[in-house]
C-alpha positions as CSV (number, residue, x, y, z in Angstrom):
1,X,0.0,0.0,0.0
2,X,1.5,3.4,-0.9
3,X,1.8,6.3,1.4
4,X,-0.8,8.2,-0.7
5,X,-3.5,5.7,0.0
6,X,-2.9,5.6,3.8
7,X,-3.3,9.3,4.4
8,X,-6.6,10.1,6.1
9,X,-9.0,12.4,4.2
10,X,-10.5,15.4,6.0
11,X,-14.2,15.1,6.8
12,X,-16.6,17.0,4.5
13,X,-17.6,20.5,5.5
14,X,-21.0,21.0,7.2
15,X,-23.6,22.3,4.7
16,X,-23.9,25.7,6.4
17,X,-20.1,26.2,5.8
18,X,-20.1,24.8,2.3
19,X,-23.0,27.0,1.0
20,X,-21.6,30.1,-0.7
21,X,-25.0,31.8,-1.0
22,X,-25.0,33.7,2.3
23,X,-21.4,35.0,1.6
24,X,-22.2,36.1,-1.9
25,X,-25.5,37.8,-0.9
26,X,-23.9,39.4,2.2
27,X,-21.0,40.7,0.3
28,X,-23.3,42.2,-2.4
29,X,-25.4,43.8,0.3
30,X,-22.2,45.3,1.9
31,X,-21.2,46.8,-1.5
32,X,-24.6,48.5,-1.8
33,X,-24.5,49.7,1.8
34,X,-21.1,51.2,1.0
35,X,-22.6,52.8,-2.0
36,X,-25.3,54.4,0.1
37,X,-22.8,55.6,2.7
38,X,-20.6,57.2,0.0
39,X,-23.7,58.7,-1.6
40,X,-24.8,60.4,1.7
41,X,-21.4,61.3,3.1
42,X,-19.1,62.2,0.2
43,X,-21.0,62.4,-3.1
44,X,-18.1,64.3,-4.7
45,X,-15.8,61.3,-4.6
46,X,-16.9,59.9,-7.9
47,X,-14.2,57.1,-7.9
48,X,-15.5,55.7,-4.7
49,X,-19.1,56.1,-5.7
50,X,-18.6,54.2,-9.0
51,X,-16.4,51.5,-7.3
52,X,-19.1,50.7,-4.7
53,X,-21.9,50.7,-7.3
54,X,-19.9,48.4,-9.6
55,X,-19.1,46.0,-6.7
56,X,-22.8,45.7,-5.9
57,X,-23.8,45.2,-9.6
58,X,-21.0,42.6,-10.1
59,X,-22.2,40.8,-7.0
60,X,-25.6,40.5,-8.5
61,X,-24.2,39.3,-11.9
62,X,-21.9,36.8,-10.1
63,X,-24.8,35.4,-8.1
64,X,-26.8,35.1,-11.3
65,X,-24.0,33.0,-12.9
66,X,-23.7,30.9,-9.8
67,X,-27.5,30.3,-9.7
68,X,-27.5,29.4,-13.4
69,X,-24.7,26.9,-13.0
70,X,-26.3,25.3,-9.9
71,X,-29.6,24.9,-11.8
72,X,-27.8,23.3,-14.8
73,X,-26.0,20.9,-12.5
74,X,-29.2,19.9,-10.8
75,X,-30.9,19.1,-14.1
76,X,-27.9,17.1,-15.2
77,X,-26.5,19.3,-18.0
78,X,-23.2,18.1,-19.4
79,X,-21.7,21.6,-19.6
80,X,-22.5,22.5,-16.0
81,X,-19.9,22.6,-13.2
82,X,-19.5,19.4,-11.2
83,X,-20.1,19.1,-7.5
84,X,-22.8,21.8,-7.2
85,X,-25.8,19.5,-6.7
86,X,-25.3,19.3,-2.9
87,X,-24.8,23.0,-2.4
Protein backbone atom coordinates (compact mmCIF):
# COMPACT_ATOMS: atom_id res chain seq x y z
CA UNK A 1 0.00 0.00 0.00
CA UNK A 2 1.47 3.35 -0.93
CA UNK A 3 1.77 6.34 1.37
CA UNK A 4 -0.79 8.23 -0.69
CA UNK A 5 -3.51 5.65 0.01
CA UNK A 6 -2.89 5.59 3.76
CA UNK A 7 -3.31 9.32 4.38
CA UNK A 8 -6.57 10.15 6.09
CA UNK A 9 -9.00 12.37 4.23
CA UNK A 10 -10.52 15.37 6.01
CA UNK A 11 -14.21 15.15 6.84
CA UNK A 12 -16.59 17.02 4.54
CA UNK A 13 -17.60 20.54 5.52
CA UNK A 14 -21.00 21.00 7.15
CA UNK A 15 -23.65 22.26 4.72
CA UNK A 16 -23.86 25.69 6.39
CA UNK A 17 -20.13 26.23 5.81
CA UNK A 18 -20.10 24.84 2.26
CA UNK A 19 -23.02 26.95 1.04
CA UNK A 20 -21.64 30.10 -0.66
CA UNK A 21 -25.02 31.83 -1.03
CA UNK A 22 -24.97 33.72 2.32
CA UNK A 23 -21.44 34.98 1.65
CA UNK A 24 -22.24 36.14 -1.89
CA UNK A 25 -25.49 37.84 -0.89
CA UNK A 26 -23.92 39.36 2.23
CA UNK A 27 -20.98 40.73 0.27
CA UNK A 28 -23.28 42.19 -2.36
CA UNK A 29 -25.39 43.82 0.34
CA UNK A 30 -22.25 45.33 1.89
CA UNK A 31 -21.22 46.82 -1.47
CA UNK A 32 -24.64 48.46 -1.81
CA UNK A 33 -24.49 49.66 1.79
CA UNK A 34 -21.10 51.18 1.02
CA UNK A 35 -22.61 52.85 -2.03
CA UNK A 36 -25.34 54.41 0.09
CA UNK A 37 -22.84 55.60 2.69
CA UNK A 38 -20.65 57.20 0.02
CA UNK A 39 -23.71 58.73 -1.60
CA UNK A 40 -24.77 60.36 1.67
CA UNK A 41 -21.38 61.29 3.14
CA UNK A 42 -19.12 62.18 0.18
CA UNK A 43 -21.00 62.41 -3.09
CA UNK A 44 -18.15 64.35 -4.73
CA UNK A 45 -15.80 61.32 -4.60
CA UNK A 46 -16.87 59.85 -7.93
CA UNK A 47 -14.22 57.10 -7.93
CA UNK A 48 -15.46 55.66 -4.66
CA UNK A 49 -19.07 56.11 -5.70
CA UNK A 50 -18.61 54.16 -8.96
CA UNK A 51 -16.44 51.52 -7.30
CA UNK A 52 -19.06 50.66 -4.70
CA UNK A 53 -21.87 50.68 -7.25
CA UNK A 54 -19.85 48.43 -9.57
CA UNK A 55 -19.10 46.04 -6.68
CA UNK A 56 -22.81 45.67 -5.93
CA UNK A 57 -23.76 45.17 -9.57
CA UNK A 58 -20.99 42.62 -10.12
CA UNK A 59 -22.19 40.78 -7.01
CA UNK A 60 -25.65 40.50 -8.55
CA UNK A 61 -24.20 39.29 -11.86
CA UNK A 62 -21.94 36.81 -10.05
CA UNK A 63 -24.83 35.39 -8.06
CA UNK A 64 -26.83 35.07 -11.27
CA UNK A 65 -24.05 33.03 -12.90
CA UNK A 66 -23.71 30.88 -9.77
CA UNK A 67 -27.48 30.27 -9.66
CA UNK A 68 -27.55 29.43 -13.38
CA UNK A 69 -24.71 26.91 -13.00
CA UNK A 70 -26.31 25.31 -9.94
CA UNK A 71 -29.62 24.86 -11.80
CA UNK A 72 -27.79 23.33 -14.76
CA UNK A 73 -25.96 20.91 -12.46
CA UNK A 74 -29.21 19.87 -10.78
CA UNK A 75 -30.92 19.11 -14.08
CA UNK A 76 -27.87 17.14 -15.24
CA UNK A 77 -26.54 19.34 -18.01
CA UNK A 78 -23.22 18.06 -19.42
CA UNK A 79 -21.74 21.58 -19.58
CA UNK A 80 -22.48 22.46 -15.96
CA UNK A 81 -19.87 22.60 -13.24
CA UNK A 82 -19.47 19.43 -11.21
CA UNK A 83 -20.14 19.14 -7.48
CA UNK A 84 -22.85 21.80 -7.19
CA UNK A 85 -25.78 19.45 -6.70
CA UNK A 86 -25.34 19.29 -2.93
CA UNK A 87 -24.84 23.02 -2.39
